[in-house]
N, C-alpha and C positions, 0 to 999 in steps of 0.2 A: 504493500500500500504506500509506504514512504517513497519507494522508487517511482511509483506512478505519479504521486504528488510532485516530486522533484522534477519529473519530466514535464508535467503540465506547467509548472512555474517557469521552466526554462523556455517553453514554446511560446507562452503568452507574450513576452517582450518582442519576440521575432514577428509574431502576428501583427502587433501594433506598429512596428517599424515598417512593415511591408504593406500597411493599409492603403487601399485605394480611396483617397479622400474625395473623389468626384461626387459621391453621394452626399457627403457633408456640404460640398459646394452648393449642390442643388437645394438642400434644406435651408442653408443660410441665405441664399439668394431669394428664396421664396419668403423667408422670414423678414428680410430687410430689402424689399423690392425697390424702394424709392430712395435714391442717393441724396435727396433733399430733405429727408426726415431724420430724426434721431436714430442712432444705430448701435454699433457694438464693436468690441475688440474680442477676437477669438484666437486663442493660442493653445496648442497642444505640443508637449515635449516629452521626450524619453531621454533620461539621463541629462546630459548637457546639450543635447541636440534638439532643435525645434523641428517638429514634424509638420506642423501646420500653423499658419499665421495669416489672418486676414482682418481687414478693417472695413467697416460699413458706416455710411451715413454721416450725419453732422454732429459735431461735439457741442458747438455753440451756435445756435440759430441766428442770434442777433448779429454775430460777427461772420456768419457763414463759414465757420471754421470746420473743416472735415475731421472726422476721427482718423487718427493715425498712431504710429508707435509712441509718440510723445504725449498722447492724450491722457490726462489724469481723470480717472473715474472715482466717484465715491464708492468705496468697497463695503460700506455699511457694516453689518455685523461680522464680516470677516475680520474686522479690526479687533475683535475680542481675543483672538489667538495671540496677537501681539502683546496685549496686556498680560495674558497668561504667561507668555514666555519671559516677560520682564519679571513677573512674580517668581517663576521657576529659577531664574538667574539669582534672585535674592535668596531663594530657598537653598540653592546649592552653596551659597556663601555663608549661610547661617550656621552658627554653632550653639544655638540654644538647646536646652534639654528637650524641649518639645519641638518637633519639626515645624517649620513655618506653615506648611499647608494644613497642619493639624491644630494650629493655634486658633483660639476663639476670636470671633469678631470683637468681643468685649475687651480683648487685650489691646485693641487699637482705637476703639471708639467708645466714648462714654455714654452709651445708650442705657436708659434706666431699666428696661424690662429684663428680667432674669433669663429669658430664653436666648438672648444673645450670647450667653456663656456656652450654649450647646451648639451653636452654629459655627463651624470651622471655615477657614478660608477656602478649603477644597469644596465645600458645599456652595459657596458663592461662585466658584469657577465652573461648577458642573450643573448649575441651575437646580440644585436640590436643597436650597435653604428653607423652602417653605414660606418665605416672605412674600406677601402679595404685592403686586404692582398697583398701589393705590395712590399714585401721584395725582394731585388735583387736576381735573379736566374741565372745570366749570368756567374757566377763563381762557378762551382760545388764544388770545394775544400772549398770555403768559406761557401757554404750552408751546406756541410757535417759537418763542425766543428763549425758553428755559435752557440754562446751561447746566454744567455738572453740579455746582453748588445748590442750585435751586431744585434739581431733580432728586437729590437725596435728602432734602429737608424734611420730607414726610416720615422718614424711617424711625426717628425717635418716638413718633406717635403711634406706631403700629402696635395694636393691642395683643395680637397673638398670631403665630404663624398658621398657615393653612394646613400644614402637615409637619411631622417630625423631620429633623435634618437627615438627608440621605434617603428618605423613603420613596420619593417620587420626583419626577421631572416637571418643572414649571418655569418657563422662560422668564428671566428677570433682568432687564437691561441695567438698572442701577447697581446690581451686584458688581459689575466691572468698573464702575466709578469708584466703589469702595476699594476694590483691589488696586486700582491706580494710586489711591491715597496711601495704601499700605506700602507700595513700592516707594513712594516719597518718604514715608516714615522710616523705612529700613535702609534706604540708600542715602538719605540726606540730600537728595536732588529733586528739583522740579521734575515731575513725571515726564513731561514732553522733552525736556533736555536729556533725561535719562534714556528715553527710547531712541532719540536721535543718535546719541553716542554709542549705545550698547546694542541696539537692534538694527536700525536702518543703516548706520555706517558699517556695522559688522557684516551685514548682508549685501553691502554695496548698492543699496537702494537710493540712488542719488536723486530720483525723481519723485520720491514719496514724502508726504507731509500730512500733518493733521489740519483739519478744517479751521479756517480763521474767518470769523464773521466780518472782519474789517478789511481783509485783503485776499483776493483770489491769487492762487499760485500760478506759475507759468503753465500754460497748456491745460488749465482746468476746464472741464466740461460743465454742462448743466444737465440736470435731469428734467424730463418732460413727460407730460401725460396728454393723450388726445382730448381735445375739447371741440366736439363737432368736427368740422373740417380743418380745424387749426390745431397747432400744438401749443400747449401752455407750459411755461417754465414751472417746475414743481420741485424745489429744493429748499434752501434756507429762506425763510419768510413766508413760505406756503405750507410746509409740512411741520407737524408737531414734533417736538423733542429732536429736531434735526441737529441742534448745536452741541449736543453732548458727544464727547470724543473717545474716551477709552472703550466705550461699548459700540461705537459705530462711525467714527469721524475721520478715518484715514482716506486720503486720496492717493491713488497709485496708478502706474501704467501696468499693462499686461506683462511687459518684460521685467519690470521690477518685481512683480509677484513670482515670476519664474526664478529670479535671483533669490527671493525669500525661500522658496521651496528647496532650492539647492543648498542654501546656507543651513537650513534645518537638517537636511540629509547629511551634510558634511560635518555636522557637529560644531559649526561656527557660532551658534546661538546658545545652545545648551548641550550638555553631554548626552549621549544616547540613552542612558538610564533615566534621565529626567524627561526626555522626549517621550519615552515609552509610557510614562505616567499620563501624559496628555492624550496619548493614543489608546489608552486602556479604557474600555467601557466602564462607566461609573453607574449609569442608570439607563433603564430602557425608555426610549422615546416612543416606541411602538405601542407599549402598554400603558402609557401615562393616562390617568383620568383627566389630565389637564392638557392644554395646548393641542386641542383637537386638530388644528390646521397643520401640525407638525408630526402627526402620527404616521410616519413613513414606515413601510415594512422593513423588518430586519435591521433596525437602526437603534443605536445607543448614543449617549453623549459622554464624552470623556471630560477633559479640562479645556474648555473653549473650542471644542471640535466635535462634529458628528462622526460616528463610526458606523459604516454600513457593511454587513457581512452576511449575505445570503448563503445558504448551505451550498457547499462545493464550488463557491465562487470566490475570487480574491477579495481581500479587504480593501475598502475604500474609506479614506479619511478626508473629510471635506467640511466646508461651511458655505452657507448661502448668506446673502445680504440684501436688504431692502431698505431704502431711505429715499423718501420723495419719489421721483420718477426713476430712480436707479434700481436695477437688479444686478446682482453679482453672484458669481459661483466660482469657487476655488477648490479643486479636488486633487487628490493624489492617490495613486495605488502604490504604497510604499515598497512592496516586494518587487513589483515590476518597474519601479522608478518612472512612472508615467504621471504627468501633471496636465490638468485641464483647467483652462482659465477662460471664463466668459464674463465680460463686463459690458453692461448695457445701460444706456441713458434714456431708456423708455421701459415701461412696465406693462405693455399691452399684449405680450406674448407669454405663453406658458414656459416657464423655466424648467419645470419638472419634465415636460415632454422633451425639451432639448437635451437635458441631462441624460435621459434614457436613450435618446437617439445616438448621442456621442458614445456612450458606453457600449452600445450594440455595435456601432461601426468599428470600434476598437477591439471587439471580440472579448470584452471583459464582463459582459452580462448576457 
């Protein structure tokens, strides 16, 4: 049996390398038929080699700027894994008696309720804290412009968790804002300075940055949604909680995300033992009584990442992202060293369908 499995794993990379991408061309050309509309960047790589790379549509409709290799897209919740890797770096350097990931939230934040003593940092990173997302939503202007500080102000007033720590999966964006604050407390650095020096620079991601409400970075695109026969800009100023960053505020190019994946693979961000913790299933997404929109088959959540492992199929580690008009998808098959990157500045097409089509074309599903 082991010999058969080894043979299958050896064949799969060769299948991907020899893939005829003409079918993918047809799918994408039908998905983005109009070059004057918002579009996408699509990149597939094996190892250090790019197998497929195409760009579609317009990045900035006001400037009539086309999407290209230098276009920065908001990657939304894909940003969470960057926060987790910063935390893992701090965990690796920590010499405390209790490992950093197992330390309680109450060790870092003076919240009055006793249940914070039972919620560990790993629960925040795996969406298993049980803390509800009860951020106030009665003032739309506040929601549209709320930043990190405002988005966690409700936490001290939470009366009780929805479930016990580690019991279930329930997606909570403010968790990653707290983890960023922990990185600040343990490193003694501003979180964004820390990530730039220890994450982006280490991965050679020269075109990546966090959202800045006061200044657009070079090559920054906009997200759009259809509005009748027109396209309406839909990002900061139009979408709620867009301005929070550790949970969803990174802008990156497709090529920079490939550099990120290769840096993780090569151990330039964290050592393999720490990376395995992020890639290890912590809780079932499929069976969660919460987050019904995320109940994907054969799927678990690790630390800042989804893990999909159907029976007799290779493991896929990935994350999706949605913010305003942006849709993003960053996936890897670690054993096969295959990476899939899809960044869209429109959200009117099914991402799940495209994910499945690409996996099938690569012979991985």
